[in-house]
N, C-alpha and C positions, 0 to 999 in steps of 0.2 A: 919323329917328324919335326921338321923345322917349324918354328913359330911363324905365323903370318906377319907380314910387314904391317906395322901399325899405320893407319891412314893419317895423312896430314892434310891441312886445309887446302881446298882446291885452288889451283893456279891456272894461268893462261896456257902454259906449255904442257903438252901431253906428258912429258917425262916427270913433271912436278905434281901430277895429279895423284890422288890416293890410289894405293894398290887395290885391285879388284878382289873382293873376298867372296867366298862361298858363304851363304847365309842360311841359318836354320832357325826355326820358330818352335819353341816349346810352349804350347798353350794357344790354340787357334781361337781365341776369343775375338773381341771386336778390335783389339789394338794390334796384336802381332802381325796378322796378315796384311794389314794396311801399311805398317812400317816396312815390312819386307817388300811389299809392292813398290813403295817409294824408293827403297834401296835398289830395287831392280831397275827403276827408271834412271838411277844414277850410275848404272853400269855394273853393280854387284849381281851375284847369281844365287838366287834362292834355290836350295837343293833338297830341303827336307822340312817337313812340318809335322807336329803331333797334335792330335785333338781326339776327344772321346765322344762328345755329344753329336747328335745329328746336325745341330746348328753349326758347330765347329767345322764339321766336314764340309758343309755347304759353303761356309765362308772361305775356307781354304781353296775349294774348287773354283769359286768365283774370282777371288783376288789373286790366287797363285795357281793358275791352271798348269797342269802337267808337272807340278811339284809333288813328289810322292808323300803320302801320309804314312809315317812310321812311328815306332815307340820313341820316347824321349831320349833314351840312351843312343839310339841309332841316329837321331838328329845331331847329337854332339859328335858322333863318330864321323859324320859327313861334312860338318860345317866348321869354318874358321871363326865365324862370327855367329854367336847364338843369342837370340832374343828370348829371354825368359818373361813371358807375358801371361802370368797366372795371377789370381787374386792375391792381395797383400798377405792374408793369413796363411796362404799355401806356400808362399815363397821360401821361408826359412827351411821348411821340411823338404821341399823340392831340391834346394841347393845341397843340403846335407845328404840326401839320398843319392844324388848324382855323384857326389864325391865318394861316398862309401862304396858305390858299385864300380868305381874306377872310370866313370864315363868322362870326367873332366880331364883335358889334356893340357900340358904345359904350353904356354904361349897362346892359348885359345882366348879370344875376346868373349867375355860373358857380359851381356847387357840386360839389366832388368828395367822395367818401365813402371815400377811402383813409385807413387808419390811419397808414400810414408817412409820408405827406407832410403838410406844412402848406400855407400859401398860396403858398409860394415856387415850387412846381411850376406855378402858374398865372401866373407873372410875364409870359410872352409875351402872355397874354390881357389882363393888367392894362395892359400897354403899348398894347394895342389899344383900351383904354377899358372893358374889362369890370370887373365888381365881383366879386372873388374871395372864396370862402368854403370852408373845409374842415370838413365835418360828418360825423364818423365814428360811426355807431351801434355801441355796444359790445354786440353781440348776434350770435349765429349765425342765419343765415337758411335757411329751407327752400325758398323760392321759391313758397310757397302763401299763401293768404289769412290763415293763422294768424299770419304775420309782422306783419301790420298790427295785430292785437290785441296782440302781444307788445311793440310799440313803447311801449305805455303804461308809463311809469316807466323806460324804457330810458335809460341815460346816453349822451350823445353827446360825443365828444372834439371840441371846437370850437376852431378857430384862425381868426382874422379880423382884418383891419385895424381899428384903434380906431373909425373912423367907421362900420364895419359891424357892430359888436358887437350893437347892438340888433336889427338885421335878422337876424343869425344866431340870436340868442336866441329871437326870435319864431318863426322857422321851426321850430326844434327843439321848442319848446313846442306849436306847432300840430300837429306830428306825434305828440304825446303824450310826448315825451322830456324829459330833464333835461339842460341844458347843463353841461358841465364844461370849463373853459377850459384849454387846453394851449398852452404857448409853442411857437413855431416850432421852436426848437432841441431841444425835448424830445419831439417827435413820434416819432422812431425808438425812444426808450426806452419811451415810452408804449405803442407798438405791440408792442414785444418783451414787455412785461409781460402784455399781453392774450393774445398767442400762447402764452406760457409757461403761463398759467393755463387757457386754454380749449382751444386746439388740442391741446396735449399731454395734456390731461385725456381727450379723446376716445380718443387712442391707448392711454392707460393703462386706461381702462374696457373698450375692445375687447379688449385683451390679457387682462384679468382674466376677462372672459366666456368667452373661448376656453379658458383654463386651467380654469375651473370646469366647462365642458362636458367637457373631457378627464378631469376628476376624477369625472365621473358625475352632476353636478348637472343636473337636467332643466330647471330654469327659472333660469338664472344672472341674468337681469335682475331677476327678482323677489327673489332673494337679495341682490343688490347694491344695489337701490334704497334700502331703508331705511338700510343701512350708509353708502352714499355720501352720501345726503341729510343724515344726521346729521353725518358728517365735514365736509361742506362748510359746513353751518350753524355747527358749532363753530369751524372755521377762520376763517370770516368774523367771528365774534364775538370770538375769543380769540387768533388768530394762532398763534404757535409753542406757546403753552400748551395747544393742542388736540392736540399730538402724542401718539400712542399707538402701541402695537405693539412688536415685538421689538427693532427698532433703537433706539427711544427708551428702552427698558428696559435695553438692553445685553445682550440674550440672544444671545450669539455662537453658541451651539450651534444655536439655531433658525434663525438667518440662514444658517449653513453648510448646514443641511438644505434650506433653500429653494433655495440656489444649486445644490446637487447635483441636486435634482428638476428644476429648470429646465433644467439641462444635458441631462438625459435626455429630457424631454418638450417643451421649448420653448427650444432654444438661442438662438433669435433674441431672446428676452426677457431673456437674462442681462445684457447690457451695460446695458440700461435699468434693470434692478433694481439693479445695482451702483452706477450713477451716482446714482440717487435715494436709495439707502441711505446712500451716503457723504455726500450733501448733508443728509439727515435727521440723520445722526449729528453732523455739524458744528453744525447748528442746535440740536440737543438738548443738546450739550455746552456751547455758548456760552450757553445759557439756564439752565444748571444742572440740567437734567433728567436728563442722562446722567452717571453718575459716571465720573471720569477713569480709575479702575482697571478699570472695565468697558469703557470706550471703547477701551482698548489692545487687548484681545482681539478686540473687534468689528472694529476697523479692520484688524487682522491677517487676520481671515477674509475681509474684503472685498478686501484686497490679494492674497490667495492665489487668490481666485475670479476675479480679473481675468486674462483670457487674454493680455493684451498683454505 
């Protein structure tokens, strides 16, 4: 079978637009069906999807109606462009298994969406003649149609061989995203940064809502929404200059009171509070926002509050 034409960045004239590709999805989690649905809006044709759990089947039916659910090997048999959207730890084994069973075809575009890996994880498929791309959308997914809309303007961490850079760029743009090139060796650091900012943010917000509820606030999300929105906007605009609050000011007494209350009402939150407070103090001190004479008392409080 002839290799599919690699897509190129979209242009105004129809003859210059990317070749339309048949698309398959291996792993109908929250990401794969949404990306395939976005590619469908760009004119590509989803033809097969694999999924095991009931939730995967429901997502595939909702986002890719009339697309048959088949085993992974059959997905590769039907599609020119295959999205491998499985958990990070499952990806290497999946790639090796598909290659060993002969499912990978020469000229087939294999795209994984893992933030952790670059294209190196696809080396077995590359040796089998596949065209490897790593396209990681820097967004959290709900598994619903709203994800397709949120892709507009979403940054994608992209790693690709030099000869496939145009193809990678075109696919990201067609899904509504913005390509951000990440070197192969920088992928773990890139992914750690996103996890630190996004995943841990969810934990912090959830803890804050629980504490507000315990304090008697009837609508914690309504109270936190404007505050967190402003804090996020200020942080993205100004970085460490946006630091506020008792740690940045060096209010050791207030921080001590916080630790005491957390020990009484939410002991599970103490370690996280202390860790973030120490990091905040270090950054505020380094940027000249926290006076050294105040930092000494503050760091003393944080050391005393640490149960280790």
